[in-house]
N, C-alpha and C positions, 0 to 999 in steps of 0.2 A: 419524230422530226416533222410530221405532217400537221400543219395548223388546223386543217379540217378535222382530222382524227382527234387532235387534242380537244377541240370543242365538243366533239361527240363524247369523249371521255368525261369532260367536265359536266356535261348535262346528265349523263348516266350516274356518275358518282354523287352528284348533288342530290339526285332523287333517292339514292340508296343509303347514303350515310347521314349521320347526324351533323349538325352545323359545326360542332367542335372537330369531328373527324375530318370533314371536308376542308376546314380551315388549315389543317396540318399538312395538306398535300401541296407539293410544289412540282411544277413542270420545269425541267432544266434543259439547257441547250448544250451543255457539256458536262463531263464527269466532274464531281467535286474534287478538291485537292485531297480530301480525307473523308472516309466514310466508315461508320460502324453500323451494322445491321444486316439486312438480307437483300441481295440482288436477285431478281427473278428475270430470266430470259426465256420466254416461251416462243419457240419457232423463230429465233433470231439467227442462229448459226447457219441454218439451211439457206438463208438469204444472202450470205456473204459470197462475193464473187469467187469462182473457182477457175483453175487452169486445166484445160482438157489436153489429154495426151493419147498417143497410140504407139504401139510397137510395130515398126515397119522395117522389114529387112533385118530384123534383129537389133535395131537401134531405136532409141526413144525419139519420138517426134512430137512437137508441140503444135496444137491447133491454133491458127491465127485467123483473122478475119480480113478479107480484102476490102477495097473501097466499094466493090459491088455487092457487099454483104454475102460473100461466098467464102466457105471454109477451105483452108488449105493447111498442109502440115509442113513444118520446117524444123530447123535445129532448135532444141529447147533452151530456155534461159538457164543460167547457172543455178538459180534458186530452184527451178523445177527439177533439174537433173539431180541436184543434191537430195531433194525431198523424195523422189521416186527411188533413188538408190537406197535411202534409209528404209523406205517401205519394203523393198525387196530383201534387205538384210533381216528385217524383223520377220518377214514371211518365211525366210529360209529358202527362197526360190526366186528365180527371175520370172518376170511376167512373160506370158507366151506371145508368140507372133500374132499380130492383129488384135491384141488385147487393148481395149480402150477404157479409159476411166478419167477421173479428175482428182485434183488435189486443191485444197483450200489453203493457200499460202498466207492468208490474212487471219487465219484462226489463232495462231500463236500470238501475234501482236495484239489481237483483240482480247484474248484471255489475260495477257500481260498487263493491258491497260486497266482491267478490273482488279487484278492483284495489286497493282501499284497504289490504288486509292483505298483498298480495303484494309482497315486496321484490325478489326475484330468482326467476325461474322461469317456468313455463308453465301456462296454463289450457287443458285439453284437453276439448273439448265434442263429444259425439256425440249426434245426435238425428235424427228424421225432419223434413224441412222443405225449403224452397226459397229461392233468392234472391228478392228482392222482385218483380222483373219477372215471375217465374213464379208466385209466391204470389198476386199480385193480377192474374193474367191474365184477360182477358174470359171465357175458357172456364171458369174456376173461380169461377162467379158465386154459388155457395152456400157459399163458404168451405171450411174444413177441419175444423170442429168435429165430433168423433166421440165416441160413447159405447160403452162395453163393459160387458156384463153376462154373467157366466158364459161368457166367451170368445166371445160373439156381439156383433157390431157393429150399432149402429143410430144414428139421428140425433136422437132426442128426449131432451134433457137433463132434462126434467121427469118422465120415466116412472117411474124408481125412485130418488128422491132419497136420497142417503146410501148406496146399495147399489151404484152403478155408478161406473166410472171415466169421467171426462170429460176429453178431451184435444184439443189443437189442434196443427197443425204449427208449425214454427218459421220465422220470417222471419230468415234468416241475414244478410241485409243489415242488419237492425236490430241483430243481435248484434255485427257488426264495427263499426257506428257507435257502439254503446255502449262497446265496448272501446277504440277509438281515442279517443273522447271522454273517456275516463277514464284515459288514459296508457298503454294497452296497445298492443302492436304485433301486426299480423296475421302469424303465422309460417307458416300453411298452411291450405288449405281443399281437401278432396278427398272423393270418395265413400268410404263405409265399405269397399267392396270393395278399392279401391286402397290405402287406409290399412292394412288388415289384411294384404294380400298383400305390401306393402312391409315390413311388420314380421315377415315370415317365417311367416305362417299355414300355408302348405303344408308347410314343413319341420317345423313343430310337429305337424301332422296326421300326417305320415309317421312321425315318432318315436312318436306315441301309437298308431298302427295296429300297430306292431310289438309293443306291450305288451299289446294286447287279446287275450283268450283265444279268442273265437269270431267267426265270420263275421257273425253278427247284430250284434254290437257294432261291428264295423268298418263295416258298412253304415250303422248309426245315426250314427256319427261323420262319415262322408262326407256324410250328409244335413244334418247340422248345419252343416258348412262350406259346403255349397251354399246353404243358407238365408241365411247371413251374407254371401255374396259374389255370388250370381247377380243380374243386373239385375232380373229379375221378382220377386225376393224382397226381401231387405233390402239387397243390395249397392249399389243406386243410390238407393233411397228414403231411406236413412240417409246423413247427411253428417257429416264430422268436421272441426272447426275448431280450430286452435291459436292462442291469444293469449298474448303473453309480455311480460315486463318485465325489462329489463337482461339479456337473453338473446339471443345471436346465433349459437348453434350450429345447424347444419342438423339437422332432425328426420327420422329415417329413414322415417316414415310418409308423407311428402309428396315422395318422391324422383321418382316416375314420373308424378304427376298434380298439376296446379295449376289449380283452378277459380276462382281469385280474380277472374279477368276477368268472371265472371258476377255478381259481387256489385255 
């Protein structure tokens, strides 16, 4: 949606692609009425707005914002109450006193919008998150909401309104529920590390290492690959899920790992 980012994309792709490949690319302002192919959403779901809640006095309370940009809790909306009740049924327990977390109520309609236009193909989703049992575990009693300002993380969403990024992890159980509920099939679910390695990341790295002129460049590339794949970095924190419609071909990125049982 950003005109400035679109221009940066155009410049980069024009440098990297052939003239014929670049001519085939279109930037769109809205989803097409019908689509056959692959939809890739990398770190999109974590940017969707969420509703914050807390259990106070044994009752669910929703976090609201006052005119002075201060947080307060009050009765939840019907949509939030229904969503949290469904989560508790799935967990097989009620959330404990003082438990705080969040729910993304826009996740289902967002997935539904993709399912509506996809005729044949795959929706490939990559983001940081957890299956529901891990997302709402008793140990994670403050939720996952995080704020970033100048590459520094903190937990106060009211500190620099409009200047900071606010994000929350993804409930991948909710993603697959939204997909299946709107006519999509689960084609794969794995860690980012397994997905990238299955898709030949190491071979691609070796190929690029041969082309780099200096040792510093080769070390930098190796660090990037480690960041993407190591468990303590992005390798395990990021998950990749594939949803499809009218598509039954095996996907290379899910050959060696299947985490669907955790959903």
